C-alpha positions as CSV (number, residue, x, y, z in Angstrom):
1,M,-17.1,41.8,-4.0
2,R,-13.4,41.0,-3.5
3,L,-12.6,37.3,-2.9
4,R,-10.4,36.3,0.0
5,P,-7.0,34.8,-0.6
6,F,-7.0,31.1,-1.4
7,F,-4.6,30.2,1.3
8,R,-2.3,31.5,4.1
9,R,1.1,30.1,4.8
10,R,1.0,28.2,8.1
11,L,3.7,27.0,10.3
12,L,4.2,23.2,10.4
13,P,3.5,21.1,13.5
14,A,5.8,21.8,16.4
15,L,6.7,18.2,17.0
16,L,8.0,17.9,13.4
17,T,9.9,21.2,13.4
18,A,11.4,20.4,16.8
19,G,13.1,17.3,15.3
20,L,14.7,19.4,12.7
21,A,15.9,22.0,15.2
22,A,17.5,19.2,17.3
23,S,19.2,17.6,14.3
24,L,20.6,20.8,12.7
25,A,21.3,23.1,15.7
26,L,24.7,21.8,17.1
27,P,26.8,23.3,19.9
28,P,29.1,26.0,18.6
29,A,32.9,25.6,18.3
30,F,33.7,29.3,18.1
31,A,35.8,30.2,15.0
32,N,35.1,26.9,13.2
33,S,31.3,27.0,13.8
34,Y,28.8,28.2,11.2
35,K,25.1,28.8,11.0
36,R,23.0,29.4,7.9
37,G,19.2,29.5,8.5
38,G,18.3,26.1,9.9
39,F,21.7,24.6,9.2
40,S,24.4,24.6,11.8
41,C,28.0,23.3,11.8
42,S,29.7,22.9,15.2
43,D,33.3,22.5,14.0
44,F,34.1,22.7,10.3
45,Q,37.7,21.5,10.6
46,I,36.7,18.3,12.5
47,A,34.0,17.6,9.9
48,E,36.4,18.1,7.1
49,K,39.0,15.9,8.7
50,D,36.5,13.2,9.5
51,Y,35.3,13.3,5.8
52,Q,38.9,12.8,4.6
53,T,39.9,10.1,7.1
54,K,36.6,8.3,8.0
55,S,34.3,9.2,5.0
56,Y,31.8,10.9,7.3
57,A,30.3,12.7,4.2
58,V,26.9,13.9,5.5
59,D,28.3,15.9,8.4
60,Y,30.8,17.5,6.0
61,A,28.1,18.4,3.5
62,L,26.1,19.9,6.2
63,C,29.1,22.1,7.3
64,L,29.7,23.2,3.7
65,I,26.1,24.3,3.4
66,A,26.2,26.1,6.8
67,R,29.5,27.8,6.0
68,N,27.8,29.5,3.1
69,Q,30.9,30.2,1.1
70,G,29.8,29.1,-2.3
71,D,30.2,25.4,-1.7
72,D,26.6,24.3,-2.2
73,V,27.2,22.5,-5.5
74,K,30.1,20.6,-3.9
75,A,27.9,19.7,-0.9
76,L,25.0,18.5,-3.1
77,G,27.5,16.4,-5.1
78,I,28.7,14.7,-1.9
79,L,25.1,14.1,-0.9
80,D,24.2,12.7,-4.3
81,S,27.2,10.3,-4.0
82,E,26.0,9.1,-0.6
83,I,22.4,8.8,-1.8
84,A,23.6,6.5,-4.6
85,K,24.9,4.3,-1.8
86,G,21.5,4.2,-0.1
87,H,22.3,6.7,2.6
88,V,19.0,7.9,4.1
89,S,20.4,10.8,6.1
90,A,22.0,12.1,3.0
91,A,18.7,12.0,1.1
92,R,17.0,13.8,4.0
93,L,19.6,16.5,4.2
94,K,19.3,17.2,0.5
95,A,15.5,17.3,0.9
96,L,15.8,19.8,3.7
97,Y,18.2,21.9,1.6
98,I,15.7,22.1,-1.2
99,A,12.9,22.9,1.3
100,G,14.9,25.9,2.6
101,G,16.1,24.2,5.8
102,T,12.8,24.6,7.5
103,M,10.8,21.6,6.4
104,G,8.6,23.5,4.0
105,N,7.9,26.7,5.9
106,S,10.4,28.6,3.7
107,L,10.0,26.5,0.6
108,D,10.3,28.6,-2.5
109,D,7.2,28.1,-4.7
110,R,9.6,27.3,-7.6
111,N,10.8,24.2,-5.8
112,Y,7.7,22.2,-5.0
113,N,8.3,19.5,-7.7
114,E,12.0,19.2,-6.6
115,A,11.0,18.9,-2.9
116,L,8.4,16.3,-3.6
117,Q,11.0,14.3,-5.6
118,A,13.5,14.6,-2.8
119,Y,11.2,13.5,0.0
120,G,10.0,10.7,-2.2
121,K,13.6,9.6,-2.5
122,V,13.9,9.5,1.3
123,L,11.0,7.1,1.6
124,H,12.3,5.0,-1.4
125,L,15.6,4.5,0.4
126,I,13.9,3.6,3.6
127,N,11.7,1.1,1.9
128,L,14.7,-0.6,0.3
129,Q,16.0,-1.4,3.7
130,P,13.7,-4.0,5.4
131,D,15.7,-3.7,8.6
132,Y,15.6,0.1,8.7
133,P,16.5,1.8,11.0
134,K,19.3,-0.6,11.8
135,G,22.3,1.6,12.2
136,F,20.1,4.6,12.4
137,E,18.4,4.0,15.8
138,V,19.4,7.3,17.5
139,T,18.9,9.4,14.5
140,E,15.6,8.0,13.6
141,E,14.2,8.2,17.2
142,V,15.2,11.9,17.4
143,E,14.3,13.0,13.9
144,Q,11.6,10.6,12.8
145,H,12.7,10.7,9.1
146,E,10.0,8.4,7.9
147,L,7.0,10.1,9.5
148,E,8.4,13.5,8.5
149,A,8.7,12.4,4.8
150,Y,5.2,11.0,4.7
151,Y,3.8,14.1,6.2
152,L,5.7,16.5,3.9
153,L,4.7,14.7,0.7
154,V,1.1,15.4,1.6
155,H,1.7,18.9,2.9
156,I,3.9,20.1,0.0
157,S,1.7,18.5,-2.7
158,Y,-1.4,20.2,-1.1
159,V,0.3,23.6,-1.0
160,K,1.5,23.2,-4.6
161,S,-2.2,22.6,-5.6
162,L,-3.3,25.7,-3.7
163,H,-0.7,27.8,-5.6
164,G,-2.0,26.5,-8.8
165,M,-5.6,27.3,-7.8
166,L,-4.6,30.8,-6.8
167,G,-2.8,31.3,-10.1
168,I,-5.9,30.4,-12.1
169,H,-7.9,32.8,-9.9
170,N,-5.4,35.6,-10.4
171,A,-5.2,35.1,-14.2
172,H,-9.0,35.5,-14.5
173,L,-9.0,38.4,-12.1
174,L,-6.5,40.3,-14.3
175,Q,-8.8,39.8,-17.2
176,S,-11.9,41.1,-15.4
177,A,-13.2,44.4,-16.5
178,S,-14.1,45.6,-13.0
179,Y,-10.7,44.7,-11.5
180,K,-8.7,47.8,-10.6
181,G,-6.1,46.3,-8.2
182,D,-2.6,45.1,-8.4
183,R,-1.5,44.1,-11.9
184,N,1.5,42.1,-10.6
185,L,-0.4,39.1,-9.3
186,K,1.4,35.8,-9.4
187,L,0.1,33.3,-11.9
188,Y,2.1,30.2,-11.0
189,P,2.2,28.8,-14.6
190,K,4.2,25.7,-13.5
191,Y,1.2,24.6,-11.3
192,S,-2.0,26.3,-12.5
193,P,-2.6,24.0,-15.5
194,Y,-2.5,20.9,-13.2
195,T,-4.6,21.7,-10.2
196,V,-6.9,18.6,-10.5
197,D,-3.9,16.3,-11.1
198,T,-2.0,17.7,-8.1
199,L,-5.0,17.4,-5.9
200,E,-5.5,13.8,-7.0
201,K,-1.8,13.2,-6.2
202,T,-2.3,14.7,-2.8
203,I,-5.1,12.2,-2.2
204,E,-2.7,9.4,-3.2
205,H,0.0,10.6,-0.8
206,A,-2.5,11.0,2.0
207,G,-3.9,7.6,1.5
208,I,-0.5,5.9,1.6
209,C,0.5,8.0,4.7
210,A,-2.7,7.1,6.5
211,D,-2.0,3.4,6.1
212,V,1.6,3.4,7.3
213,P,2.0,0.5,9.8
214,R,3.3,1.3,13.2
215,K,7.0,0.6,13.7
216,R,8.8,0.3,17.0
217,H,11.0,3.4,16.4
218,F,8.0,5.7,15.8
219,K,7.1,8.1,18.6
220,P,3.5,7.0,19.6
221,L,2.0,10.4,19.7
222,L,3.6,11.7,16.5
223,Y,2.7,8.5,14.7
224,K,-0.9,8.8,15.7
225,Q,-1.0,12.5,14.9
226,T,0.5,11.9,11.5
227,M,-2.0,9.1,10.7
228,L,-5.0,11.2,11.7
229,Y,-3.7,14.2,9.8
230,C,-3.3,12.2,6.6
231,S,-6.8,10.6,7.1
232,V,-8.3,14.1,7.4
233,M,-6.4,15.4,4.4
234,E,-7.4,12.4,2.3
235,A,-11.2,12.9,3.0
236,Y,-10.9,16.7,2.7
237,V,-9.0,16.8,-0.7
238,K,-11.5,14.3,-2.2
239,E,-14.2,16.9,-1.6
240,L,-11.9,19.7,-2.7
241,V,-11.0,18.1,-6.0
242,A,-14.7,17.8,-6.9
243,L,-15.2,21.5,-6.1
244,E,-12.1,22.4,-8.1
245,R,-13.6,20.6,-11.2
246,E,-16.8,22.6,-10.7
247,R,-14.8,25.8,-10.3
248,L,-12.9,25.3,-13.5
249,T,-16.2,24.5,-15.4
250,I,-17.7,27.8,-14.1
251,L,-14.6,29.7,-15.1
252,N,-14.9,28.4,-18.7
253,G,-18.4,29.9,-18.9
254,K,-18.8,33.2,-20.8
255,A,-20.0,35.3,-17.8
256,C,-17.0,34.4,-15.6
257,T,-14.6,34.7,-18.5
258,R,-15.5,38.4,-18.8
259,D,-15.5,39.3,-15.1
260,I,-15.2,36.8,-12.2
261,E,-15.8,39.5,-9.6
262,R,-19.3,39.9,-11.0
263,C,-19.9,36.1,-11.6
264,S,-22.3,35.0,-8.9
265,E,-21.7,31.3,-9.6
266,Y,-18.0,31.7,-9.0
267,Q,-18.5,33.8,-5.9
268,D,-20.8,31.1,-4.6
269,I,-18.6,28.1,-5.1
270,V,-15.5,29.9,-3.7
271,E,-17.1,31.7,-0.7
272,N,-19.8,29.3,0.2
273,K,-18.2,25.9,-0.6
274,I,-14.4,26.0,-0.9
275,F,-13.6,28.4,1.9
276,P,-15.9,26.7,4.5
277,L,-14.5,23.4,3.6
278,K,-10.9,24.7,4.0
279,K,-11.8,26.3,7.4
280,S,-13.3,23.0,8.6
281,R,-10.1,21.1,7.6
282,E,-7.9,23.7,9.3
283,Q,-9.8,23.4,12.5
284,K,-9.6,19.6,12.5
285,T,-5.9,19.4,11.7
286,S,-5.1,22.1,14.2
287,R,-6.8,20.1,17.0
288,I,-4.8,17.0,16.0
289,W,-1.4,18.8,16.3
290,Q,-2.4,20.5,19.6
291,T,-3.2,17.2,21.4
292,K,-0.7,16.2,24.1
293,S,-1.4,12.4,24.4
294,V,-2.5,9.4,22.4
295,A,-5.5,9.1,24.7
296,E,-6.6,12.6,23.9
297,L,-6.3,11.7,20.2
298,D,-8.4,8.6,20.7
299,N,-11.1,10.8,22.2
300,L,-10.8,13.2,19.3
301,E,-11.2,10.4,16.8
302,Q,-14.6,9.3,18.4
């Protein structure tokens, strides 16, 4: 019996990705405009001039990234300099760069730790500024930096744990006598030894996110959706981490060490416990992001 994949890559909520599109897709200026994935520069010459005369560093770094002419190291150096000054938008742009410009949808599995650190830095800088978003009103209302970062810390940490779980599964599958399939399965050695720790970190991120107090600049619907999503994830991952501990115990048994495809205990916990739990979570979070109003979310909560 062949087990189903542990996870499928899913697109992020439209309200969050829409904020990114609005912030990085700028009107073209013909010869001086550049686009690279989710990063767009409307006029490179103006951005460069403003950087030299007005110290508008973040726009210039964005244009260097979008131009895609080998200036990424220079752009990241500029961003790091601004981050050292407490510039939230610089920290967010660096996080987006690490995440592939698409808020996690194209995040390379090698970069989960770096992305988590980068989005943690965004929140750290925000929390250092008690009057935030003073000076950032328009940007924050459009892009919702803070909610975005809280959400992505949960999302990226969770997907990182799933890669680790899949890596463990694949490693045992390759050792199974009955397995005759692909021998080039990914093992994710950076994450597979730490699945329980990563799941517990996901619970911590979700708990913090679910308790974020409402602020005047938060969009009411997006705030409510994010809080509910994090509450669902916190409860779900608490159940999942218990099942993961049980799965690892079973895998250490002699029968499953020899052949997990013929190990009934392993088949049972994955097919009859883990997958149904995942499916239930996916249905709940999908309903949350599909709602169109706070009132609809209130009814969903009941």
